[in-house]
C-alpha positions in Angstrom: 68.4 18.1 -34.6 69.4 15.9 -31.7 66.9 13.7 -30.0 66.3 13.0 -26.3 68.9 10.3 -26.3 71.8 12.4 -27.6 74.5 13.3 -25.0 74.3 17.0 -24.5 74.6 19.9 -22.1 71.2 20.6 -20.5 72.1 24.3 -20.0 72.5 24.7 -23.8 70.2 22.0 -25.1 67.6 24.7 -25.8 68.4 28.4 -26.1 67.7 30.8 -23.2 64.7 32.8 -24.3 63.6 36.3 -23.5 60.0 36.3 -24.6 58.7 39.8 -25.6 55.7 41.1 -23.7 52.7 39.6 -25.5 49.1 38.8 -24.8 46.7 36.2 -26.1 43.1 35.7 -25.1 42.6 32.7 -22.9 43.3 29.8 -23.4 46.0 30.8 -25.9 47.5 29.0 -28.9 50.9 27.5 -29.6 50.4 28.7 -33.2 50.6 32.4 -32.0 53.4 32.0 -29.4 56.6 34.1 -29.7 59.1 32.5 -29.7 57.6 29.1 -30.7 57.8 26.3 -28.1 59.4 22.9 -28.9 57.0 20.1 -28.4 59.3 17.4 -29.9 57.8 17.7 -33.4 61.2 17.2 -35.0 63.3 15.8 -32.1 61.4 13.2 -30.1 62.4 9.7 -31.0 60.2 6.8 -30.0 61.5 3.3 -29.1 58.2 1.3 -28.9 57.7 1.7 -25.2 53.9 2.2 -25.5 53.2 -0.1 -28.4 49.5 -0.8 -28.7 48.5 1.4 -25.7 45.4 3.7 -25.7 45.7 7.1 -24.0 43.3 10.0 -23.2 45.1 13.3 -22.6 43.4 16.5 -21.5 44.8 19.8 -22.7 46.4 17.8 -25.5 46.3 20.5 -28.2 49.2 22.6 -27.0 52.1 23.0 -24.6 52.8 20.1 -22.2 49.8 18.0 -23.4 50.8 18.3 -27.0 54.3 17.2 -26.3 53.0 14.2 -24.4 50.6 13.3 -27.2 53.4 13.5 -29.7 55.7 11.3 -27.5 53.0 8.7 -26.8 52.3 8.4 -30.5 55.9 8.1 -31.4 56.2 5.3 -28.7 53.3 3.4 -30.4 50.1 4.6 -28.6 46.8 5.8 -30.1 45.7 9.1 -28.5 42.4 10.8 -27.7 42.9 14.5 -27.4 40.7 16.6 -25.1 40.8 20.4 -25.7 38.6 23.5 -25.8 36.8 24.2 -29.2 38.7 27.5 -29.6 42.0 25.5 -29.6 41.0 23.6 -32.8 43.9 25.0 -34.9 46.5 23.7 -32.5 44.7 20.4 -32.1 44.6 19.9 -35.9 48.4 20.2 -36.0 48.9 17.6 -33.3 46.4 15.2 -34.9 48.5 15.5 -38.1 51.7 14.6 -36.2 50.1 11.6 -34.5 48.6 10.3 -37.8 51.9 11.0 -39.5 53.6 8.3 -37.4 50.8 5.8 -38.1 48.8 6.1 -35.0 45.2 6.9 -34.4 44.1 10.3 -33.1 40.6 11.0 -31.7 39.5 14.6 -31.4 37.3 15.4 -28.4 36.6 19.2 -28.1 34.7 20.4 -25.1 34.9 22.1 -21.8 36.0 20.0 -18.8 34.6 22.5 -16.4 31.3 20.8 -17.2 30.7 17.6 -15.3 28.5 16.0 -18.0 31.2 16.6 -20.6 33.8 14.9 -18.4 31.6 11.8 -18.4 30.9 12.0 -22.1 34.6 12.6 -22.8 35.7 9.2 -21.4 32.9 7.4 -23.1 33.8 8.9 -26.5 37.5 8.2 -25.9 36.9 4.6 -25.2 34.7 4.2 -28.2 37.1 6.0 -30.5 40.2 4.2 -29.3 38.6 0.8 -28.7 39.6 0.8 -25.0 41.6 2.9 -22.6 44.7 2.1 -20.5 46.5 5.5 -20.0 44.8 8.6 -18.6 46.7 11.9 -18.4 44.9 14.6 -16.5 46.8 17.6 -17.7 44.6 20.5 -18.7 44.9 23.6 -16.4 43.8 27.2 -16.0 46.3 29.7 -14.7 45.5 33.5 -14.4 47.8 35.8 -12.5 46.1 38.1 -10.0 48.2 40.6 -8.0 45.9 40.9 -5.0 43.5 38.4 -3.3 40.8 41.2 -3.3 40.9 41.1 -7.1 40.4 37.3 -7.4 36.7 37.1 -8.1 34.4 34.1 -7.6 34.1 33.3 -11.3 37.9 32.8 -11.7 38.1 30.9 -8.5 35.2 28.6 -9.6 36.7 28.1 -13.1 40.2 27.4 -11.9 39.0 24.7 -9.4 36.6 23.1 -11.8 39.3 22.9 -14.5 42.3 22.0 -12.4 41.0 19.6 -9.8 37.2 18.9 -10.2 37.8 17.5 -13.7 40.6 15.2 -12.4 38.1 13.6 -10.0 35.3 13.4 -12.6 37.3 12.1 -15.5 39.3 9.6 -13.4 36.1 8.4 -11.7 34.6 7.7 -15.1 37.8 6.2 -16.6 37.9 3.6 -13.8 35.0 1.9 -15.4 37.3 1.0 -18.3 40.9 0.9 -17.1 42.3 -2.6 -16.8 45.0 -3.8 -14.4 48.3 -2.5 -15.7 46.9 0.9 -16.6 48.5 4.2 -15.7 47.0 7.5 -14.5 49.3 10.5 -14.6 48.3 13.9 -13.2 50.0 17.2 -14.0 50.7 19.1 -10.8 53.4 21.9 -10.6 56.3 23.3 -8.6 53.6 25.8 -7.5 52.3 23.0 -5.2 55.4 23.5 -3.1 56.5 27.0 -3.9 53.5 29.1 -4.7 53.9 32.4 -6.4 52.0 35.2 -4.7 50.1 36.0 -7.9 48.9 32.4 -8.4 47.0 31.6 -5.2 44.1 29.8 -6.8 46.2 27.9 -9.3 48.8 26.9 -6.8 46.1 25.7 -4.4 44.7 23.4 -7.0 48.2 22.0 -7.8 48.7 21.2 -4.1 45.3 19.4 -4.2 46.4 17.4 -7.3 49.5 16.2 -5.4 47.4 15.0 -2.5 44.8 13.4 -4.8 47.6 11.5 -6.6 49.1 10.1 -3.5 45.8 9.1 -1.9 44.4 7.6 -5.1 47.6 5.7 -5.8 47.1 3.8 -2.5 43.5 3.1 -3.2 44.0 1.7 -6.7 47.3 -0.2 -6.1 45.5 -3.5 -5.2 43.6 -3.2 -8.6 46.9 -3.0 -10.5 46.3 0.6 -11.6 49.3 2.9 -11.0 48.7 6.7 -10.2 51.6 9.2 -10.3 52.1 12.9 -11.0 54.6 15.1 -12.9 55.4 18.5 -11.4 56.7 20.9 -14.1 58.6 24.1 -13.3 58.6 27.1 -15.6 57.8 25.7 -19.1 57.2 27.9 -22.1 53.6 27.3 -23.2 50.6 29.4 -24.2 49.5 29.3 -20.6 52.1 31.9 -19.8 51.0 34.6 -22.3 47.2 34.2 -21.8 47.5 36.0 -18.4 49.3 33.1 -16.7 52.2 35.5 -15.9 52.3 39.2 -15.3 53.2 40.7 -18.7 56.3 42.5 -17.4 57.7 39.2 -16.1 57.7 37.4 -19.4 61.2 38.5 -20.6 62.7 36.9 -17.5 60.6 33.8 -17.5 62.5 30.7 -16.3 65.8 32.5 -15.9 65.8 32.1 -12.1 66.2 28.3 -12.3 69.6 26.7 -11.7 69.8 25.8 -15.4 69.1 29.5 -16.2 66.4 29.0 -18.8 62.8 28.0 -19.2 62.0 24.4 -20.1 60.5 23.4 -23.4 57.5 21.1 -23.4 59.4 18.2 -25.1 61.7 18.0 -22.1 58.7 16.9 -20.0 57.5 14.2 -22.4 59.9 11.4 -21.3 58.7 11.7 -17.7 55.1 10.9 -18.8 56.4 8.1 -21.0 58.3 6.5 -18.2 55.3 6.7 -15.8 52.9 5.3 -18.5 55.2 2.4 -19.4 55.6 -1.0 -17.6 59.2 -0.1 -16.7 57.8 2.0 -13.9 55.7 -0.9 -12.5 56.9 -0.3 -8.9 56.4 3.5 -9.0 53.1 4.6 -7.4 52.2 7.9 -5.7 55.3 9.5 -7.0 55.6 13.2 -7.9 58.3 13.4 -10.5 59.7 17.0 -10.5 60.9 18.4 -13.8 61.8 21.9 -13.0 65.3 22.9 -14.0 66.9 22.2 -10.6 64.6 24.1 -8.2 64.7 22.3 -4.8 61.5 20.5 -3.8 60.4 18.5 -0.7 
């Protein structure tokens, strides 16, 4: 299998998929996804760009977070993985892949909707890794709702606590430990610019993440801590089948992009590696769009 450095046609690098209608209980598992996503297990090739670094990644068990965890480990970083307890099966697989390339993996199950857990998460990550110099705020909740009248307060509360409150809380705690030269990377979305009518709460949090990123980047720049964001388009992850998309829309997922297909999580990993590495030392407050060619501001 070719790696990310192999010259290839992006249209055909990964096959166009037509996922069957399927449903998983939230939060969903990569293990049960049809077809399986590609997180770079076989294809991502590291070149030592993060040698000796120590990273905390939320939502690291599956999808985008898992692909980033694999890439960071292949680049030489030790990784602390934050995930929900019910995602243990996926987390165990990623831990095996991290340890398989000689890096340390620290498992930190828990719910980031809880403010006390957010504080404890950072403390345990620092203790387990022996420090911290990369933070990836990635975990997200996405539930499609056809009508605003059907968006209840519980979902609204859970979406905002997961998708933006946790970013504030975890980052605030991490700043006690991050030295100059550290990198904070937030996962936003194309939904921040082009919201789907069924994802009003999710899209609103992603717009907030964009704003949080750009403001915090200016605040932390004098301290030598860089803050940036990555904005994925349609990527094939368990988020989509655990009510993240209307079931009838799954077979066409990602086909409306200029590339004509959904992205695979491993295609996002190099963006996070770039923003974490010293080669992006003059990049702050950037939102790096990885979306198959959809126009963005």
